N, C-alpha and C positions, 0 to 999 in steps of 0.2 A: 364381797357377796354380791351374789345377783342382780343383774336389774332385767328391766322389760323395756321392748318398745314396740310401740303399738300406733295405729292410725284407726280412729272411727269417727262414724258421723254424728249425728246431735243423739238418738236416740240409743249410740253406743254399739250401732249394728259395727264389725269388722270385714265380711263376706258377704258376698252372693253367688248364689248359682255354682258354690264349689271355688269359686274366686275372689280375687281383690276385689275392694268395691269401687276402685276406678280403675281406668285404663294405663297403659304404659308411659302415655306423655302427657296424662292431665293433673298429678302434681308433682313436680319437678322440684320443690322445696323442700316437700318431704321424704324422697328419693335420696336427697342431699343430705338431708340432714341423717337420715340410717345412715348412710355409706360414713359418713363422719363420727358417727357414735360408735360404728361394728368397728371401726379402723382404729380407732382411740383405745375403748378395751379389749379387744385383741381375740375374744371368744364369741366366736357365735353360735347359739345352738337355736336349731328349726325344726319343724316336725316336715315330713318329708312331703307332705301335702301343702302345707305353708312354702316351700323350697318350689314343689312343681308351681304354684300360684306364683313364683313371681317371674316364670316367664323367663329364666335365663335358659340359656343353653348349658343343655346337661352333658357337653361332649368335650367341655374342656371344667376347670375346678371353678363352683361358683366363689362368686365372692373373693375374688383374687388376691386382693388388697388387705383383707382381715386373715390375721395369723394363723387361726383354728376355727376352721367350722365346724360342727357336732349334728349329726341329723341324726334325729330321736324319730326312728322306726320300728315295727313288728320283724321288718324284715332282716337277714342275716347279712346283705349286702346291698349294694344296690351300684346301678353302673354308672356314677360320677365320678371322677377322677378328684383326689385329694379332699375328700372329705373322712371323717372318724363316725362311725356307726355308735349310737347309744340305742339300747331296749326302754330306758327312762326317763325322765326328766332329771332324777336324782341321779341317775349312773351319767347321764350328761355333765352335769354339775360336777363328781367328780373327778372326770375326765380333763375337766379346763386347766390351760396351764395359766390363764388368770381370770380376773373376777369375769362371768359371761353376760352375754346380753342374749335375751330370752326373746324371739320375735316372733313367738307364733308357734301354734294357732290358739283356737278358743279355750282345747282342752289345755293345754300345755299353759295357759295365763290364768286357768282356774287353780292348776295345780301347784304353779308357782307362788300364786298370793292366798293360798288355804293355810290357815295356822298351824297345821298339821305338816305341811312343809319341813323338812329336814335344813333348806337352805334358805332363811328369809330374804325375800326380795328385798332392797333398800331405797333403790327408785324408779321412778317409771317413768320414761319419755314418751310424753303422749303429744300424738296430733290429732286433734279435734276440729274434724270438719264441720263448720257450721253450715250445714245443708241436711236435709232430711234424704237420704240415698237408700234405694231396695237392698235388700239387705238379708240374710236367711235367720230368723229368729233364733238357731241352737250358735248362731256365732256372733255373741256378743261379746264386748270384754266387761268384765266385771264392776260393781261401782265401787270407789275406794272409800271405804269409812273415814268421816270426818274427823273421827277421833282417834286415827290412826296414820293420817297422811295429811303433809301439808303442800299446799301449792309454794313452791319456790321462783319460779320463772313464768313468765307468760308473753309471749309477744305474737301480735297481730302479723298475718302473712295474707296479702289481697289477692286477689283473682286478677291475671296478667302474665304476660309474657315476659320472659325474666331477659335484663338485659345482654344483649348479644349473643342470644340463642336463639335459630330460626324454628325450633321444633320445640322447645321447653316451656313450659305454663305450668299457671296453676291456675283451673278450671272452677274450683272452690274456692271460698274463702277461709282461711282454718287460723285455728293458735296453734302454736310451739309451745308445747307445757312440759314443765317439769315437776312432778310431784316428788317428794324425801319422807319418808317414814318416819313419824314422831320419836 
């Protein structure tokens, strides 16, 4: 079954000005969690705009240690080596070699959580940033209805530099939370 990975701020905003909520070196623990979970699951599904928002080099295969990367786009090809193209979220799930991890953006999250979506999501890995950050109103993560979802894990992540890393830090406090469908 598909899972979702997302980072949002207090008001559930996930992006600002066509990009991420935070800069590339501001939430190191969230980035590390993303890498770990995506590698474990093996298949990553990401929208084209979200792929570009990740500020990665498009000259090499993105997410190199993830077995399969599928980009959902209306385009027929992308100049990115080693990825697969799908024209819808459903098509991307069908192409998956393993249970996929859906990594955004907002419209893909909404589709994946819609009751009519043929491949129900059973897990949401959320980084809940404990701050009010500027975000675009249309770029929000939907509320998870309490009657359908239960919180199974929650870990506090404080502000500060990561041990043994000169540039890696957490600028905002956050919670790493896992929700499972009841």
